[in-house]
Every structure is written in structure tokens, then in C-alpha cells.
C-alpha positions in Angstrom: 102.5 97.9 85.5 102.8 94.2 84.7 102.5 92.3 88.1 103.8 88.9 87.9 100.7 87.1 88.8 98.1 85.3 87.2 94.4 86.8 86.8 92.5 86.5 90.1 95.3 85.0 92.1 96.2 87.5 94.7 94.2 87.4 98.1 95.5 90.8 99.3 97.6 93.8 98.0 98.8 97.1 99.3 100.5 100.1 97.9 100.9 103.0 100.0 102.1 106.2 98.3 102.9 104.6 95.2 100.0 105.0 92.8 100.4 108.5 92.5 103.9 108.4 91.0 103.2 106.0 88.3 103.5 107.4 84.9 105.4 110.4 85.6 109.1 109.4 84.8 110.6 110.5 88.0 111.6 106.5 88.8 112.7 105.7 85.3 108.9 104.6 84.4 107.7 105.8 81.0 105.7 108.8 80.7 101.8 107.7 80.8 99.3 110.6 81.7 96.9 107.7 82.8 99.6 105.9 84.8 97.5 105.7 88.2 94.5 104.6 86.6 96.5 102.0 84.5 98.1 100.6 87.7 94.6 100.2 89.4 93.6 98.2 86.4 96.7 96.0 86.6 96.1 95.4 90.5 92.0 94.6 89.8 93.4 91.7 87.2 95.5 90.1 89.7 92.9 90.2 92.8 91.1 87.1 93.5 87.2 87.7 93.8 86.7 88.6 97.3 90.2 89.9 97.8 91.4 93.0 99.1 93.6 95.9 98.1 94.5 98.8 100.5 95.9 101.7 98.9 96.9 105.3 100.0 97.4 108.6 97.9 97.5 112.4 98.6 94.1 114.1 98.2 93.2 117.8 98.3 90.3 120.0 97.2 91.2 119.6 93.5 93.4 117.2 91.2 96.7 118.6 90.7 99.8 117.2 88.8 102.9 118.1 90.6 105.3 117.5 87.5 107.9 114.8 88.1 106.7 114.3 91.8 103.1 113.2 92.2 99.3 113.6 91.4 97.2 114.5 93.9 93.5 113.5 93.6 90.3 114.8 94.7 88.8 112.7 97.5 85.9 111.1 95.2 88.6 110.5 92.3 90.9 108.7 94.8 88.2 106.7 96.1 87.0 105.9 92.5 90.0 104.0 91.3 88.2 100.7 92.0 84.5 101.5 90.8 82.3 98.6 91.5 84.2 97.2 94.3 83.0 97.4 98.1 84.4 100.0 100.1 85.5 98.2 103.5 87.0 101.4 105.0 89.0 104.7 104.3 90.5 107.4 106.5 93.2 110.2 106.5 96.6 109.6 107.7 97.3 112.0 110.5 99.2 111.1 113.6 95.8 109.6 114.8 93.9 108.3 111.6 90.3 110.0 111.2 87.4 109.8 108.8 87.5 111.9 105.6 85.8 115.3 106.6 87.2 117.8 103.9 90.5 118.3 101.7 91.3 121.2 104.3 91.4 119.0 107.5 95.1 118.6 107.2 97.7 120.5 105.4 98.6 117.6 103.0 96.4 114.8 103.6 96.9 111.4 102.4 93.7 108.9 102.2 94.0 105.5 102.7 91.3 103.0 101.2 90.5 99.3 101.6 88.3 97.9 99.1 87.1 94.3 98.4 86.6 92.6 94.9 83.4 91.6 94.1 82.8 87.7 94.2 81.0 87.8 91.1 
């Protein structure tokens, strides 16, 4: 939750299948109902203008908290973690990645997003 970087320093950051766990206490972190959103704010702090963040999270037809496991987001909530940033690309991770069509397209879909921070 406190990345060891100065503001606007990091050109690219990836976080795959991590954000949905933050704040649930499963890995020794403190309980925090806004853990995912707080982590996105911390990531945004360190990414330089024009820099990239790539992340993946589980998506479904609705937001679900699976206690002591992970959060599952609806697609729009997952895509909204970096509001105001440019969506470069997104897909649903399957054996052959595909564009998002609906939450029912796979059993337990994981969506992957690539966003670019505004240059200001």
C-alpha cells in the first residue's frame, strides 16, 4: 500500500491477480473495505504521466466479496479503477484472449486492462 517510489516516477507497472485480494486480510494485510481502490490510488501516484498500468481482476455479472479470498468486480467497476486515464486495451483472459462481451462468456472470467496515465 506504500510503494517505494517517488510520485510520477514509474514508467510501467503490472499487477496481475493481486488487486482483488488487498484489504481482505488473507495474506497478513490489514482489513480494509476499500483496499482495491486504495491500491489503485497508490499505483496512480507512482506512475509517471504517459506511463502505463496493466492489471487483471476477476469479473462477473455483479460485484461479489468472497470472504478471505477475493473480490469479484462487475466489468465496468473493474475498468473504472483508473478514471480519467486512457484505456489502451482490454481483454478477457482465456486460453485465447478475447474482447469482453458479457460476464457469462466464461465460467470465472478474469479481465485484463491496460491504461495510460494522462500526460497532463
